[in-house]
N, CA, C and O atoms as a GROMACS GRO file, in nm:
protein
  584
    1MET      N    1  20.277  -7.727 -22.188
    1MET     CA    2  20.270  -7.737 -22.043
    1MET      C    3  20.338  -7.866 -21.998
    1MET      O    4  20.320  -7.971 -22.060
    2ASP      N    5  20.416  -7.858 -21.893
    2ASP     CA    6  20.484  -7.975 -21.837
    2ASP      C    7  20.379  -8.078 -21.796
    2ASP      O    8  20.284  -8.046 -21.724
    3ARG      N    9  20.397  -8.203 -21.841
    3ARG     CA   10  20.297  -8.305 -21.812
    3ARG      C   11  20.289  -8.339 -21.664
    3ARG      O   12  20.194  -8.406 -21.623
    4TYR      N   13  20.386  -8.297 -21.584
    4TYR     CA   14  20.381  -8.323 -21.440
    4TYR      C   15  20.330  -8.202 -21.361
    4TYR      O   16  20.327  -8.207 -21.238
    5ALA      N   17  20.292  -8.097 -21.428
    5ALA     CA   18  20.255  -7.973 -21.359
    5ALA      C   19  20.136  -7.990 -21.266
    5ALA      O   20  20.125  -7.919 -21.166
    6GLN      N   21  20.046  -8.082 -21.297
    6GLN     CA   22  19.927  -8.099 -21.215
    6GLN      C   23  19.932  -8.223 -21.126
    6GLN      O   24  19.836  -8.253 -21.056
    7VAL      N   25  20.043  -8.297 -21.129
    7VAL     CA   26  20.047  -8.422 -21.053
    7VAL      C   27  20.062  -8.400 -20.904
    7VAL      O   28  20.106  -8.295 -20.857
    8LYS      N   29  20.021  -8.503 -20.832
    8LYS     CA   30  20.042  -8.508 -20.689
    8LYS      C   31  20.167  -8.593 -20.668
    8LYS      O   32  20.170  -8.710 -20.706
    9ILE      N   33  20.269  -8.534 -20.608
    9ILE     CA   34  20.394  -8.604 -20.582
    9ILE      C   35  20.398  -8.642 -20.434
    9ILE      O   36  20.379  -8.558 -20.347
   10ALA      N   37  20.423  -8.771 -20.408
   10ALA     CA   38  20.441  -8.818 -20.271
   10ALA      C   39  20.588  -8.852 -20.252
   10ALA      O   40  20.659  -8.882 -20.347
   11PHE      N   41  20.632  -8.847 -20.128
   11PHE     CA   42  20.772  -8.875 -20.095
   11PHE      C   43  20.781  -8.983 -19.989
   11PHE      O   44  20.700  -8.988 -19.896
   12THR      N   45  20.880  -9.070 -20.004
   12THR     CA   46  20.918  -9.165 -19.900
   12THR      C   47  21.070  -9.162 -19.887
   12THR      O   48  21.141  -9.158 -19.987
   13GLY      N   49  21.119  -9.165 -19.764
   13GLY     CA   50  21.263  -9.162 -19.741
   13GLY      C   51  21.297  -9.212 -19.603
   13GLY      O   52  21.208  -9.242 -19.523
   14THR      N   53  21.425  -9.220 -19.575
   14THR     CA   54  21.471  -9.278 -19.449
   14THR      C   55  21.466  -9.177 -19.334
   14THR      O   56  21.469  -9.056 -19.354
   15GLN      N   57  21.458  -9.231 -19.214
   15GLN     CA   58  21.461  -9.147 -19.095
   15GLN      C   59  21.598  -9.082 -19.077
   15GLN      O   60  21.610  -8.980 -19.008
   16GLN      N   61  21.702  -9.138 -19.139
   16GLN     CA   62  21.836  -9.080 -19.130
   16GLN      C   63  21.850  -8.957 -19.220
   16GLN      O   64  21.946  -8.881 -19.207
   17GLY      N   65  21.755  -8.936 -19.309
   17GLY     CA   66  21.758  -8.819 -19.396
   17GLY      C   67  21.825  -8.847 -19.529
   17GLY      O   68  21.885  -8.953 -19.551
   18MET      N   69  21.815  -8.750 -19.617
   18MET     CA   70  21.870  -8.763 -19.751
   18MET      C   71  22.014  -8.717 -19.757
   18MET      O   72  22.058  -8.632 -19.679
   19SER      N   73  22.088  -8.775 -19.851
   19SER     CA   74  22.226  -8.733 -19.877
   19SER      C   75  22.225  -8.600 -19.952
   19SER      O   76  22.120  -8.555 -19.999
   20ALA      N   77  22.340  -8.538 -19.962
   20ALA     CA   78  22.352  -8.412 -20.037
   20ALA      C   79  22.310  -8.433 -20.182
   20ALA      O   80  22.244  -8.347 -20.240
   21ASN      N   81  22.348  -8.546 -20.241
   21ASN     CA   82  22.310  -8.573 -20.380
   21ASN      C   83  22.159  -8.588 -20.394
   21ASN      O   84  22.100  -8.537 -20.489
   22GLN      N   85  22.096  -8.658 -20.300
   22GLN     CA   86  21.951  -8.674 -20.306
   22GLN      C   87  21.881  -8.539 -20.293
   22GLN      O   88  21.782  -8.514 -20.362
   23LEU      N   89  21.931  -8.454 -20.206
   23LEU     CA   90  21.871  -8.320 -20.193
   23LEU      C   91  21.887  -8.240 -20.322
   23LEU      O   92  21.794  -8.169 -20.362
   24ASP      N   93  22.003  -8.250 -20.386
   24ASP     CA   94  22.024  -8.181 -20.514
   24ASP      C   95  21.928  -8.234 -20.620
   24ASP      O   96  21.866  -8.156 -20.694
   25GLU      N   97  21.915  -8.367 -20.628
   25GLU     CA   98  21.824  -8.426 -20.728
   25GLU      C   99  21.680  -8.389 -20.698
   25GLU      O  100  21.602  -8.365 -20.791
   26LEU      N  101  21.642  -8.384 -20.571
   26LEU     CA  102  21.506  -8.344 -20.533
   26LEU      C  103  21.478  -8.201 -20.577
   26LEU      O  104  21.374  -8.172 -20.635
   27ARG      N  105  21.571  -8.111 -20.549
   27ARG     CA  106  21.552  -7.971 -20.590
   27ARG      C  107  21.533  -7.959 -20.742
   27ARG      O  108  21.445  -7.888 -20.789
   28ALA      N  109  21.617  -8.030 -20.816
   28ALA     CA  110  21.606  -8.027 -20.962
   28ALA      C  111  21.471  -8.083 -21.008
   28ALA      O  112  21.408  -8.027 -21.097
   29LEU      N  113  21.428  -8.193 -20.948
   29LEU     CA  114  21.299  -8.252 -20.984
   29LEU      C  115  21.185  -8.155 -20.957
   29LEU      O  116  21.097  -8.137 -21.041
   30LEU      N  117  21.185  -8.093 -20.841
   30LEU     CA  118  21.078  -8.000 -20.806
   30LEU      C  119  21.080  -7.876 -20.896
   30LEU      O  120  20.975  -7.828 -20.937
   31ARG      N  121  21.199  -7.825 -20.926
   31ARG     CA  122  21.208  -7.710 -21.017
   31ARG      C  123  21.152  -7.744 -21.154
   31ARG      O  124  21.085  -7.663 -21.218
   32GLY      N  125  21.181  -7.866 -21.199
   32GLY     CA  126  21.135  -7.908 -21.331
   32GLY      C  127  20.986  -7.937 -21.338
   32GLY      O  128  20.922  -7.905 -21.438
   33HIS      N  129  20.931  -7.996 -21.233
   33HIS     CA  130  20.792  -8.039 -21.236
   33HIS      C  131  20.694  -7.941 -21.174
   33HIS      O  132  20.576  -7.941 -21.209
   34LYS      N  133  20.740  -7.858 -21.081
   34LYS     CA  134  20.652  -7.762 -21.012
   34LYS      C  135  20.519  -7.825 -20.971
   34LYS      O  136  20.414  -7.781 -21.018
   35PRO      N  137  20.522  -7.927 -20.885
   35PRO     CA  138  20.396  -7.993 -20.847
   35PRO      C  139  20.301  -7.898 -20.774
   35PRO      O  140  20.344  -7.804 -20.706
   36LYS      N  141  20.173  -7.923 -20.791
   36LYS     CA  142  20.072  -7.844 -20.720
   36LYS      C  143  20.043  -7.903 -20.582
   36LYS      O  144  20.002  -7.831 -20.491
   37ILE      N  145  20.065  -8.035 -20.568
   37ILE     CA  146  20.040  -8.103 -20.440
   37ILE      C  147  20.161  -8.190 -20.407
   37ILE      O  148  20.207  -8.268 -20.490
   38ALA      N  149  20.212  -8.176 -20.284
   38ALA     CA  150  20.325  -8.254 -20.235
   38ALA      C  151  20.280  -8.326 -20.108
   38ALA      O  152  20.228  -8.265 -20.015
   39ILE      N  153  20.299  -8.458 -20.107
   39ILE     CA  154  20.249  -8.544 -20.000
   39ILE      C  155  20.368  -8.607 -19.926
   39ILE      O  156  20.463  -8.653 -19.989
   40HIS      N  157  20.361  -8.608 -19.793
   40HIS     CA  158  20.463  -8.680 -19.716
   40HIS      C  159  20.405  -8.731 -19.585
   40HIS      O  160  20.294  -8.694 -19.547
   41GLY      N  161  20.483  -8.815 -19.516
   41GLY     CA  162  20.437  -8.881 -19.395
   41GLY      C  163  20.480  -8.816 -19.265
   41GLY      O  164  20.458  -8.873 -19.158
   42ASP      N  165  20.541  -8.698 -19.271
   42ASP     CA  166  20.580  -8.621 -19.152
   42ASP      C  167  20.673  -8.696 -19.057
   42ASP      O  168  20.669  -8.674 -18.936
   43CYS      N  169  20.756  -8.782 -19.112
   43CYS     CA  170  20.853  -8.852 -19.029
   43CYS      C  171  20.981  -8.769 -19.018
   43CYS      O  172  21.010  -8.686 -19.104
   44ILE      N  173  21.057  -8.793 -18.912
   44ILE     CA  174  21.187  -8.728 -18.899
   44ILE      C  175  21.275  -8.771 -19.017
   44ILE      O  176  21.249  -8.874 -19.078
   45GLY      N  177  21.375  -8.694 -19.048
   45GLY     CA  178  21.468  -8.730 -19.155
   45GLY      C  179  21.421  -8.684 -19.291
   45GLY      O  180  21.398  -8.565 -19.313
   46GLY      N  181  21.408  -8.780 -19.384
   46GLY     CA  182  21.377  -8.749 -19.523
   46GLY      C  183  21.247  -8.674 -19.544
   46GLY      O  184  21.243  -8.580 -19.624
   47ASP      N  185  21.140  -8.713 -19.474
   47ASP     CA  186  21.012  -8.644 -19.491
   47ASP      C  187  21.025  -8.496 -19.451
   47ASP      O  188  20.974  -8.408 -19.520
   48ALA      N  189  21.092  -8.471 -19.339
   48ALA     CA  190  21.109  -8.333 -19.293
   48ALA      C  191  21.191  -8.252 -19.394
   48ALA      O  192  21.160  -8.136 -19.420
   49GLN      N  193  21.295  -8.314 -19.450
   49GLN     CA  194  21.375  -8.246 -19.553
   49GLN      C  195  21.291  -8.218 -19.677
   49GLN      O  196  21.297  -8.109 -19.733
   50PHE      N  197  21.214  -8.319 -19.720
   50PHE     CA  198  21.125  -8.301 -19.836
   50PHE      C  199  21.033  -8.182 -19.814
   50PHE      O  200  21.019  -8.097 -19.901
   51HIS      N  201  20.971  -8.177 -19.697
   51HIS     CA  202  20.880  -8.067 -19.663
   51HIS      C  203  20.949  -7.932 -19.680
   51HIS      O  204  20.895  -7.842 -19.745
   52ASP      N  205  21.067  -7.918 -19.622
   52ASP     CA  206  21.139  -7.790 -19.628
   52ASP      C  207  21.179  -7.753 -19.771
   52ASP      O  208  21.169  -7.636 -19.810
   53VAL      N  209  21.224  -7.852 -19.850
   53VAL     CA  210  21.264  -7.824 -19.988
   53VAL      C  211  21.142  -7.786 -20.072
   53VAL      O  212  21.151  -7.696 -20.155
   54VAL      N  213  21.029  -7.852 -20.051
   54VAL     CA  214  20.906  -7.815 -20.123
   54VAL      C  215  20.868  -7.672 -20.089
   54VAL      O  216  20.834  -7.594 -20.179
   55ARG      N  217  20.873  -7.635 -19.963
   55ARG     CA  218  20.837  -7.498 -19.923
   55ARG      C  219  20.931  -7.395 -19.988
   55ARG      O  220  20.888  -7.285 -20.022
   56GLU      N  221  21.059  -7.431 -20.007
   56GLU     CA  222  21.155  -7.341 -20.071
   56GLU      C  223  21.134  -7.333 -20.222
   56GLU      O  224  21.125  -7.225 -20.279
   57GLU      N  225  21.127  -7.449 -20.286
   57GLU     CA  226  21.126  -7.456 -20.432
   57GLU      C  227  20.988  -7.436 -20.494
   57GLU      O  228  20.977  -7.387 -20.606
   58CYS      N  229  20.883  -7.472 -20.423
   58CYS     CA  230  20.746  -7.467 -20.476
   58CYS      C  231  20.654  -7.403 -20.372
   58CYS      O  232  20.566  -7.470 -20.319
   59PRO      N  233  20.674  -7.275 -20.342
   59PRO     CA  234  20.599  -7.214 -20.232
   59PRO      C  235  20.447  -7.214 -20.252
   59PRO      O  236  20.372  -7.199 -20.155
   60ASP      N  237  20.401  -7.231 -20.376
   60ASP     CA  238  20.257  -7.233 -20.400
   60ASP      C  239  20.198  -7.374 -20.392
   60ASP      O  240  20.076  -7.390 -20.399
   61ALA      N  241  20.283  -7.475 -20.376
   61ALA     CA  242  20.233  -7.614 -20.368
   61ALA      C  243  20.158  -7.635 -20.238
   61ALA      O  244  20.196  -7.584 -20.132
   62LEU      N  245  20.051  -7.711 -20.247
   62LEU     CA  246  19.977  -7.752 -20.129
   62LEU      C  247  20.050  -7.872 -20.068
   62LEU      O  248  20.079  -7.969 -20.138
   63VAL      N  249  20.080  -7.866 -19.939
   63VAL     CA  250  20.149  -7.975 -19.872
   63VAL      C  251  20.046  -8.055 -19.792
   63VAL      O  252  19.978  -8.003 -19.704
   64TRP      N  253  20.036  -8.184 -19.828
   64TRP     CA  254  19.937  -8.275 -19.771
   64TRP      C  255  20.012  -8.377 -19.686
   64TRP      O  256  20.092  -8.455 -19.738
   65ILE      N  257  19.987  -8.377 -19.555
   65ILE     CA  258  20.060  -8.461 -19.462
   65ILE      C  259  19.975  -8.579 -19.416
   65ILE      O  260  19.858  -8.564 -19.380
   66PHE      N  261  20.037  -8.698 -19.418
   66PHE     CA  262  19.977  -8.821 -19.370
   66PHE      C  263  20.061  -8.869 -19.252
   66PHE      O  264  20.149  -8.953 -19.270
   67PRO      N  265  20.035  -8.819 -19.131
   67PRO     CA  266  20.120  -8.856 -19.016
   67PRO      C  267  20.096  -8.999 -18.968
   67PRO      O  268  19.985  -9.052 -18.980
   68SER      N  269  20.201  -9.059 -18.913
   68SER     CA  270  20.184  -9.192 -18.854
   68SER      C  271  20.138  -9.175 -18.709
   68SER      O  272  20.135  -9.064 -18.656
   69ASN      N  273  20.103  -9.286 -18.649
   69ASN     CA  274  20.059  -9.282 -18.509
   69ASN      C  275  20.175  -9.304 -18.412
   69ASN      O  276  20.152  -9.331 -18.294
   70ILE      N  277  20.298  -9.293 -18.460
   70ILE     CA  278  20.416  -9.304 -18.374
   70ILE      C  279  20.471  -9.163 -18.353
   70ILE      O  280  20.555  -9.116 -18.430
   71ASP      N  281  20.424  -9.097 -18.250
   71ASP     CA  282  20.456  -8.956 -18.229
   71ASP      C  283  20.606  -8.931 -18.214
   71ASP      O  284  20.655  -8.825 -18.255
   72ALA      N  285  20.680  -9.025 -18.156
   72ALA     CA  286  20.824  -9.006 -18.136
   72ALA      C  287  20.900  -8.993 -18.268
   72ALA      O  288  21.010  -8.940 -18.270
   73LYS      N  289  20.842  -9.041 -18.378
   73LYS     CA  290  20.905  -9.034 -18.510
   73LYS      C  291  20.853  -8.916 -18.592
   73LYS      O  292  20.894  -8.899 -18.707
   74SER      N  293  20.764  -8.836 -18.536
   74SER     CA  294  20.702  -8.725 -18.609
   74SER      C  295  20.794  -8.603 -18.616
   74SER      O  296  20.860  -8.568 -18.518
   75ALA      N  297  20.798  -8.540 -18.732
   75ALA     CA  298  20.874  -8.416 -18.751
   75ALA      C  299  20.790  -8.294 -18.711
   75ALA      O  300  20.844  -8.185 -18.696
   76HIS      N  301  20.660  -8.312 -18.694
   76HIS     CA  302  20.567  -8.206 -18.653
   76HIS      C  303  20.568  -8.088 -18.750
   76HIS      O  304  20.568  -7.972 -18.708
   77LYS      N  305  20.571  -8.118 -18.880
   77LYS     CA  306  20.566  -8.013 -18.981
   77LYS      C  307  20.422  -7.964 -18.996
   77LYS      O  308  20.327  -8.036 -18.965
   78ILE      N  309  20.407  -7.842 -19.043
   78ILE     CA  310  20.275  -7.783 -19.062
   78ILE      C  311  20.239  -7.793 -19.210
   78ILE      O  312  20.307  -7.738 -19.296
   79GLY      N  313  20.131  -7.864 -19.238
   79GLY     CA  314  20.086  -7.881 -19.375
   79GLY      C  315  19.961  -7.800 -19.402
   79GLY      O  316  19.902  -7.741 -19.312
   80ASP      N  317  19.922  -7.797 -19.529
   80ASP     CA  318  19.798  -7.730 -19.568
   80ASP      C  319  19.678  -7.822 -19.544
   80ASP      O  320  19.568  -7.776 -19.514
   81LEU      N  321  19.702  -7.952 -19.558
   81LEU     CA  322  19.603  -8.056 -19.526
   81LEU      C  323  19.675  -8.158 -19.439
   81LEU      O  324  19.788  -8.196 -19.468
   82ILE      N  325  19.609  -8.204 -19.334
   82ILE     CA  326  19.669  -8.304 -19.246
   82ILE      C  327  19.565  -8.413 -19.220
   82ILE      O  328  19.457  -8.386 -19.167
   83GLU      N  329  19.600  -8.536 -19.258
   83GLU     CA  330  19.512  -8.650 -19.237
   83GLU      C  331  19.520  -8.694 -19.091
   83GLU      O  332  19.607  -8.648 -19.016
   84LEU      N  333  19.430  -8.782 -19.051
   84LEU     CA  334  19.436  -8.841 -18.918
   84LEU      C  335  19.555  -8.936 -18.911
   84LEU      O  336  19.594  -8.995 -19.012
   85GLN      N  337  19.612  -8.950 -18.793
   85GLN     CA  338  19.725  -9.042 -18.774
   85GLN      C  339  19.682  -9.185 -18.803
   85GLN      O  340  19.568  -9.224 -18.776
   86SER      N  341  19.775  -9.263 -18.858
   86SER     CA  342  19.748  -9.404 -18.882
   86SER      C  343  19.880  -9.481 -18.874
   86SER      O  344  19.987  -9.420 -18.878
   87PRO      N  345  19.874  -9.614 -18.861
   87PRO     CA  346  19.997  -9.693 -18.856
   87PRO      C  347  20.081  -9.670 -18.983
   87PRO      O  348  20.026  -9.648 -19.091
   88PRO      N  349  20.214  -9.674 -18.970
   88PRO     CA  350  20.301  -9.640 -19.083
   88PRO      C  351  20.270  -9.712 -19.214
   88PRO      O  352  20.268  -9.649 -19.319
   89LEU      N  353  20.247  -9.842 -19.210
   89LEU     CA  354  20.222  -9.916 -19.334
   89LEU      C  355  20.093  -9.867 -19.401
   89LEU      O  356  20.090  -9.846 -19.522
   90ARG      N  357  19.987  -9.851 -19.323
   90ARG     CA  358  19.860  -9.800 -19.378
   90ARG      C  359  19.878  -9.658 -19.430
   90ARG      O  360  19.829  -9.624 -19.537
   91ARG      N  361  19.950  -9.575 -19.353
   91ARG     CA  362  19.976  -9.437 -19.394
   91ARG      C  363  20.050  -9.434 -19.527
   91ARG      O  364  20.014  -9.357 -19.616
   92ASN      N  365  20.154  -9.518 -19.542
   92ASN     CA  366  20.233  -9.520 -19.665
   92ASN      C  367  20.148  -9.564 -19.784
   92ASN      O  368  20.162  -9.508 -19.893
   93HIS      N  369  20.061  -9.663 -19.765
   93HIS     CA  370  19.972  -9.706 -19.873
   93HIS      C  371  19.876  -9.593 -19.911
   93HIS      O  372  19.850  -9.572 -20.030
   94SER      N  373  19.824  -9.522 -19.813
   94SER     CA  374  19.733  -9.410 -19.842
   94SER      C  375  19.802  -9.302 -19.923
   94SER      O  376  19.743  -9.247 -20.016
   95MET      N  377  19.927  -9.272 -19.889
   95MET     CA  378  20.001  -9.170 -19.965
   95MET      C  379  20.019  -9.213 -20.109
   95MET      O  380  19.998  -9.134 -20.201
   96VAL      N  381  20.058  -9.339 -20.130
   96VAL     CA  382  20.077  -9.390 -20.265
   96VAL      C  383  19.944  -9.390 -20.341
   96VAL      O  384  19.940  -9.354 -20.458
   97ASP      N  385  19.837  -9.431 -20.274
   97ASP     CA  386  19.706  -9.433 -20.340
   97ASP      C  387  19.665  -9.294 -20.389
   97ASP      O  388  19.595  -9.283 -20.489
   98GLU      N  389  19.708  -9.190 -20.319
   98GLU     CA  390  19.670  -9.054 -20.355
   98GLU      C  391  19.760  -8.989 -20.459
   98GLU      O  392  19.721  -8.890 -20.520
   99CYS      N  393  19.880  -9.043 -20.479
   99CYS     CA  394  19.976  -8.973 -20.566
   99CYS      C  395  19.974  -9.024 -20.709
   99CYS      O  396  19.920  -9.130 -20.739
  100ASP      N  397  20.035  -8.944 -20.796
  100ASP     CA  398  20.059  -8.984 -20.934
  100ASP      C  399  20.204  -9.027 -20.952
  100ASP      O  400  20.235  -9.107 -21.040
  101LEU      N  401  20.292  -8.973 -20.868
  101LEU     CA  402  20.435  -9.000 -20.876
  101LEU      C  403  20.489  -9.013 -20.735
  101LEU      O  404  20.466  -8.927 -20.650
  102LEU      N  405  20.562  -9.123 -20.710
  102LEU     CA  406  20.630  -9.140 -20.581
  102LEU      C  407  20.777  -9.108 -20.600
  102LEU      O  408  20.843  -9.166 -20.685
  103VAL      N  409  20.828  -9.015 -20.520
  103VAL     CA  410  20.969  -8.982 -20.519
  103VAL      C  411  21.027  -9.051 -20.396
  103VAL      O  412  20.978  -9.032 -20.284
  104ALA      N  413  21.133  -9.130 -20.417
  104ALA     CA  414  21.191  -9.208 -20.308
  104ALA      C  415  21.335  -9.168 -20.284
  104ALA      O  416  21.414  -9.154 -20.377
  105GLY      N  417  21.368  -9.150 -20.156
  105GLY     CA  418  21.505  -9.120 -20.115
  105GLY      C  419  21.558  -9.229 -20.024
  105GLY      O  420  21.575  -9.206 -19.904
  106PRO      N  421  21.584  -9.349 -20.079
  106PRO     CA  422  21.632  -9.460 -19.994
  106PRO      C  423  21.778  -9.442 -19.954
  106PRO      O  424  21.853  -9.366 -20.015
  107LYS      N  425  21.816  -9.514 -19.849
  107LYS     CA  426  21.955  -9.511 -19.802
  107LYS      C  427  22.049  -9.575 -19.905
  107LYS      O  428  22.164  -9.534 -19.920
  108THR      N  429  21.998  -9.677 -19.976
  108THR     CA  430  22.075  -9.748 -20.076
  108THR      C  431  21.984  -9.783 -20.193
  108THR      O  432  21.863  -9.796 -20.175
  109LEU      N  433  22.039  -9.796 -20.313
  109LEU     CA  434  21.958  -9.834 -20.428
  109LEU      C  435  21.935  -9.985 -20.436
  109LEU      O  436  21.859 -10.031 -20.520
  110GLU      N  437  22.002 -10.061 -20.349
  110GLU     CA  438  21.975 -10.204 -20.340
  110GLU      C  439  21.853 -10.221 -20.250
  110GLU      O  440  21.847 -10.166 -20.140
  111GLU      N  441  21.757 -10.299 -20.299
  111GLU     CA  442  21.633 -10.320 -20.224
  111GLU      C  443  21.662 -10.383 -20.088
  111GLU      O  444  21.745 -10.473 -20.076
  112VAL      N  445  21.592 -10.334 -19.986
  112VAL     CA  446  21.610 -10.380 -19.849
  112VAL      C  447  21.475 -10.429 -19.797
  112VAL      O  448  21.375 -10.359 -19.809
  113LEU      N  449  21.474 -10.549 -19.740
  113LEU     CA  450  21.353 -10.599 -19.675
  113LEU      C  451  21.344 -10.536 -19.536
  113LEU      O  452  21.446 -10.496 -19.480
  114ARG      N  453  21.226 -10.528 -19.482
  114ARG     CA  454  21.203 -10.470 -19.350
  114ARG      C  455  21.244 -10.323 -19.346
  114ARG      O  456  21.298 -10.275 -19.245
  115SER      N  457  21.220 -10.254 -19.455
  115SER     CA  458  21.244 -10.110 -19.465
  115SER      C  459  21.114 -10.044 -19.506
  115SER      O  460  21.054 -10.082 -19.607
  116GLY      N  461  21.069  -9.946 -19.431
  116GLY     CA  462  20.946  -9.876 -19.466
  116GLY      C  463  20.956  -9.806 -19.600
  116GLY      O  464  20.860  -9.804 -19.677
  117THR      N  465  21.073  -9.749 -19.628
  117THR     CA  466  21.093  -9.681 -19.756
  117THR      C  467  21.078  -9.781 -19.870
  117THR      O  468  21.006  -9.755 -19.967
  118TRP      N  469  21.146  -9.895 -19.860
  118TRP     CA  470  21.140  -9.995 -19.967
  118TRP      C  471  21.003 -10.062 -19.974
  118TRP      O  472  20.960 -10.098 -20.084
  119ALA      N  473  20.935 -10.079 -19.863
  119ALA     CA  474  20.799 -10.134 -19.866
  119ALA      C  475  20.707 -10.040 -19.943
  119ALA      O  476  20.620 -10.085 -20.018
  120THR      N  477  20.726  -9.910 -19.925
  120THR     CA  478  20.646  -9.810 -19.996
  120THR      C  479  20.676  -9.813 -20.145
  120THR      O  480  20.585  -9.805 -20.227
  121ILE      N  481  20.804  -9.825 -20.180
  121ILE     CA  482  20.843  -9.835 -20.321
  121ILE      C  483  20.780  -9.960 -20.384
  121ILE      O  484  20.726  -9.953 -20.494
  122ARG      N  485  20.787 -10.072 -20.314
  122ARG     CA  486  20.729 -10.197 -20.367
  122ARG      C  487  20.579 -10.182 -20.387
  122ARG      O  488  20.526 -10.227 -20.489
  123TYR      N  489  20.510 -10.120 -20.293
  123TYR     CA  490  20.366 -10.101 -20.306
  123TYR      C  491  20.335 -10.010 -20.425
  123TYR      O  492  20.241 -10.037 -20.501
  124ALA      N  493  20.412  -9.904 -20.442
  124ALA     CA  494  20.388  -9.814 -20.556
  124ALA      C  495  20.406  -9.888 -20.688
  124ALA      O  496  20.326  -9.872 -20.780
  125ARG      N  497  20.510  -9.969 -20.698
  125ARG     CA  498  20.532 -10.047 -20.820
  125ARG      C  499  20.419 -10.146 -20.843
  125ARG      O  500  20.372 -10.163 -20.955
  126LYS      N  501  20.375 -10.212 -20.736
  126LYS     CA  502  20.266 -10.311 -20.745
  126LYS      C  503  20.137 -10.245 -20.795
  126LYS      O  504  20.059 -10.307 -20.867
  127THR      N  505  20.115 -10.121 -20.757
  127THR     CA  506  19.994 -10.049 -20.798
  127THR      C  507  20.016  -9.966 -20.924
  127THR      O  508  19.932  -9.883 -20.960
  128HIS      N  509  20.128  -9.988 -20.990
  128HIS     CA  510  20.160  -9.926 -21.120
  128HIS      C  511  20.172  -9.774 -21.114
  128HIS      O  512  20.135  -9.703 -21.207
  129LYS      N  513  20.225  -9.726 -21.002
  129LYS     CA  514  20.254  -9.583 -20.990
  129LYS      C  515  20.394  -9.557 -21.043
  129LYS      O  516  20.482  -9.643 -21.035
  130LYS      N  517  20.414  -9.439 -21.097
  130LYS     CA  518  20.548  -9.400 -21.142
  130LYS      C  519  20.633  -9.375 -21.017
  130LYS      O  520  20.588  -9.311 -20.922
  131VAL      N  521  20.757  -9.426 -21.019
  131VAL     CA  522  20.849  -9.409 -20.906
  131VAL      C  523  20.978  -9.346 -20.958
  131VAL      O  524  21.035  -9.394 -21.056
  132THR      N  525  21.022  -9.240 -20.894
  132THR     CA  526  21.150  -9.177 -20.925
  132THR      C  527  21.240  -9.196 -20.803
  132THR      O  528  21.205  -9.156 -20.692
  133MET      N  529  21.357  -9.256 -20.826
  133MET     CA  530  21.451  -9.281 -20.718
  133MET      C  531  21.556  -9.170 -20.715
  133MET      O  532  21.615  -9.137 -20.818
  134LEU      N  533  21.579  -9.113 -20.598
  134LEU     CA  534  21.687  -9.017 -20.578
  134LEU      C  535  21.810  -9.096 -20.535
  134LEU      O  536  21.806  -9.169 -20.435
  135ARG      N  537  21.918  -9.083 -20.609
  135ARG     CA  538  22.038  -9.162 -20.583
  135ARG      C  539  22.114  -9.110 -20.460
  135ARG      O  540  22.138  -8.990 -20.449
  136PRO      N  541  22.151  -9.202 -20.369
  136PRO     CA  542  22.224  -9.159 -20.249
  136PRO      C  543  22.356  -9.090 -20.280
  136PRO      O  544  22.397  -8.999 -20.208
  137GLU      N  545  22.424  -9.134 -20.386
  137GLU     CA  546  22.552  -9.070 -20.420
  137GLU      C  547  22.570  -9.065 -20.571
  137GLU      O  548  22.504  -9.137 -20.646
  138VAL      N  549  22.659  -8.979 -20.613
  138VAL     CA  550  22.691  -8.961 -20.754
  138VAL      C  551  22.798  -9.063 -20.791
  138VAL      O  552  22.887  -9.092 -20.710
  139SER      N  553  22.790  -9.116 -20.912
  139SER     CA  554  22.892  -9.212 -20.956
  139SER      C  555  23.026  -9.141 -20.975
  139SER      O  556  23.029  -9.021 -21.000
  140PRO      N  557  23.138  -9.214 -20.964
  140PRO     CA  558  23.270  -9.153 -20.982
  140PRO      C  559  23.287  -9.085 -21.118
  140PRO      O  560  23.352  -8.981 -21.126
  141ILE      N  561  23.230  -9.140 -21.224
  141ILE     CA  562  23.241  -9.078 -21.356
  141ILE      C  563  23.166  -8.946 -21.361
  141ILE      O  564  23.212  -8.850 -21.423
  142GLU      N  565  23.048  -8.941 -21.294
  142GLU     CA  566  22.975  -8.815 -21.290
  142GLU      C  567  23.052  -8.708 -21.211
  142GLU      O  568  23.046  -8.590 -21.244
  143GLN      N  569  23.125  -8.752 -21.107
  143GLN     CA  570  23.205  -8.658 -21.030
  143GLN      C  571  23.316  -8.598 -21.118
  143GLN      O  572  23.345  -8.479 -21.110
  144LEU      N  573  23.376  -8.682 -21.200
  144LEU     CA  574  23.484  -8.634 -21.290
  144LEU      C  575  23.430  -8.537 -21.394
  144LEU      O  576  23.496  -8.439 -21.428
  145LEU      N  577  23.310  -8.566 -21.445
  145LEU     CA  578  23.250  -8.481 -21.547
  145LEU      C  579  23.192  -8.354 -21.488
  145LEU      O  580  23.173  -8.254 -21.558
  146GLY      N  581  23.163  -8.359 -21.357
  146GLY     CA  582  23.106  -8.254 -21.274
  146GLY      C  583  23.062  -8.134 -21.334
  146GLY      O  584  23.014  -8.044 -21.265
   0.00000   0.00000   0.00000
């Protein structure tokens, strides 16, 4: 049995959304791990994309949403479980506290201060959670080997 089959996977990503490469890597990760629970913050951009890809690739997964209290940034996705709204930083910590694996779709692989995505990654690392980074783009050598 895949050791990730029972894990709770949480996602953090940018409001600008994921790149084509990040979406491809996310699909491959979900196909490989088949999580039973997928957690996200219901933000526009990456969270909304994560939600849709989970529904496509893992239709039996329970989707657990931790919405922020900033309604203008909400994607308004429908989850199987929906927590009460909370400030983004508290919401992100709650998602990490509940997950076994954090999947991150940052805009860049260089750490950025004053970024909610990177703050969530730092918190996950500080609490010794496994973090998988989705790369924004494929390296030139990988493109050649395609």
